[in-house]
N, C-alpha and C positions, 0 to 999 in steps of 0.2 A: 599505610597499607593494611589490608586484612591480614589475619594470621596466615591464610593460605599464600597470599602474595609474598609475605615476608619469608615464609618457609622456602618457597620457590626461588626467591632471590638469594638466599644464603646457599642453597644447593647448586643452583644452576648459573648464577651470573658470573662466577669466576671462569666458567667454561664457554658460555655463549655471549656474554656481555662485556662491553668496554665502556668507559666513561672518558669523554674528551678531556675532562679535567685532569686525568692521570696519564695522558698520552705523551705529555711533554712537548718539545719543540715540534713544529710542523714537519711531517715526513710521510712519504706515501705508505698507506696501509698494505701490508703483504697479505692480500685477501686469500690467495691460493693457500698460503700456509695456515691462516686462520680457519678456513673452511676445510682444510685437509684434502683439497682437490682443486683442479682447475676446471671451472665451469662458468658459463655466462652468468653474470651477476644482475639481479634486479634490486633496485634500491627503492624502498618506500619511505616517503617522508611524511611523518606524522601518522604513526601506526595506531595511535589511540589505545584502545584496550585490546587490540590485536586480533579481534574476531575474524576480519577478512585476511589479515596478514598470515595467520596460521593456516587458514583454509586454502589460500593460494599457494603457500609453500608446500602443503600436502598434495595439491593437485599437480605440482610441477617439481617432483623430486629430482629431476635431471638438472635443475637450475639452483644457484646459490641465491638466497634471499637476504637482504640486509635491511633491517628496520631501524629507522632513526627517529627517536622521540625524546622529549624532554621530561615527560611526566612519569615519575617513577612508579606509581601505582599501575599505570598502564603497562609499563615494561614488566612488572612483577605479574600481572595478569597474562601477558603474553608468555612469560616463562612457565606459568602453569599450563598453558596450552601446549608448549614445547614438550613438557613432561608427559602430559596426558595423551598426546598424539605420537609420541616418540619421534619428533622431528629432529633431523640431524643436519638439514640444509638451510638453517635459519640462524643468523647472528644479529645481536642488538647493539646499537650505539646510542648512548645517552648524550645528548648536546645538540647544539644549534646546527641545523642542516647546512647552512651556508658555510660555516667553518668546515664541516666534513668535506664538502665539495671542493672548497677553495685550498684547504691546507693538507688534506690527508688522502685525496683521491687524484690520480694522475689523468691527464686528458686521454680520451678514447679507452676508458676502462669499463663502462657500464653497458649492459645490453638493453636496459630500460630503467627509466625513473618514473615511479608512480606517486601521484599527490591526489589522494581521494579526499574530498570535503575539507579543504583547509579553511581556516577561520576567515570568514568573508569580510570582516570589519565593514559592516554596511553603511555606517555613518560616513559622510563625504569627508570630514576632517580627519577620519582615521584610514582613508584609503592608502595613505603612504605606508601603513604598517602591513599591508597585504604582502604575502610572500611572493606572489607572482608580480614581478617587476622587470623592466627590461634587463637590468643588470643581472638579476638572478637567472633569468631565462638563458641569457648568453653563457653564463657560467655553467648552468646545467647542461645546455647543449654540448659545450666543449668536452664534458665528461663522458658523453655518450660515444660509443663506437659508431663509425659510419653505418647507417642502417638502424641504429638503435632508436628507441622511441621514448618520447615524453607523453605520458598519459595523464590527463587532468579530468577530474570530475567535480561537480559542485551542484548544489540545489538552489543556489541563489543566482537568478537570472542576470542581474547586473554584473555580478562577478564573472559569470560565464562570458559575457560580451567583452569585459575587460581582458580575460585570459586570451580570448581569440585575437583581440586587437594587438595585445602584447607579443604573443607568439608569431603572429603574422608578420610582424616587423623585424623578427630575427632572421637574418639571411641564411643561417645554416639549417633551418627547420622548414619542413613542408607538411602542410595539412594532408593527412591521409584520406580525409573525406573528399569524394570526387568533386563535390561542389563547393569545397572550402568551408563547409559549415560544421555541423555536429556529427559525431560518430555514433551510430546506433549502439545502444547499451550492449556491451559484450556479455554473452551468456555465462562466461566464466567468472565474472566479478560477482562475488557473493552479495546477496541482498541482506544487508545489515539492519539491525534494529533502527539505527540512525536514518538509513535511507527510507525504511518503511514509514517512520514517523514524518519524514519530510513529505512523502507522498500523501499521507493522511492529512497533512496540513495544507495540501494544495500546491506544493512546490515541485515542479518538474525537475528531474535530474538531467543534466547535460554532460556528455563526455566529449573530450577533445583528445585526439591523438596525432602527435607530430613525429615525423621521422627526420633523423639528421642526414644530411647530405652535404657534399662538398660543392659549393657554388662554382661555376664555371668562371 
């Protein structure tokens, strides 16, 4: 980590961060206690360097934001943004998102799950490593409240099609796009340097938004 990231880590991680390795046996996280209030929780999986995470938390102070990431320098950078922007509605978890959902969050907990630009694993032999798989989508959907949303975005066309196929097969999710296709890019999602580079390289960004419902 850079000196700035290390300083932010020492100062703010004990307050805003937790590591799955230190949480002990699986048990539901008391999110209201951790945030110090009861508010809808938005979980972002793979917050990277935290650019969009911090911006979205700042734009929605009435909601609690939970960032899950494994990359320590990225979490350190996000803590710098927490400090610089005075954010109080953001908490950070270091560890595997599947474990977080499976072992530490109860069903019907989250208002939204956001997964922006996950690793596409473009080679066919690596597709099994992709995060978006039927088992994962079923788990994620179960942790959403009824009416909650799963929002995906990617700049890889094949992965976008894969995401849509997997999510369409999950019986508790419904595509919010009227035609069952892509969702127009929401104006509230920050245009990051990553997305700008993807556009410059000729890759279109596709958004998918699914809503949880109870099948009849």
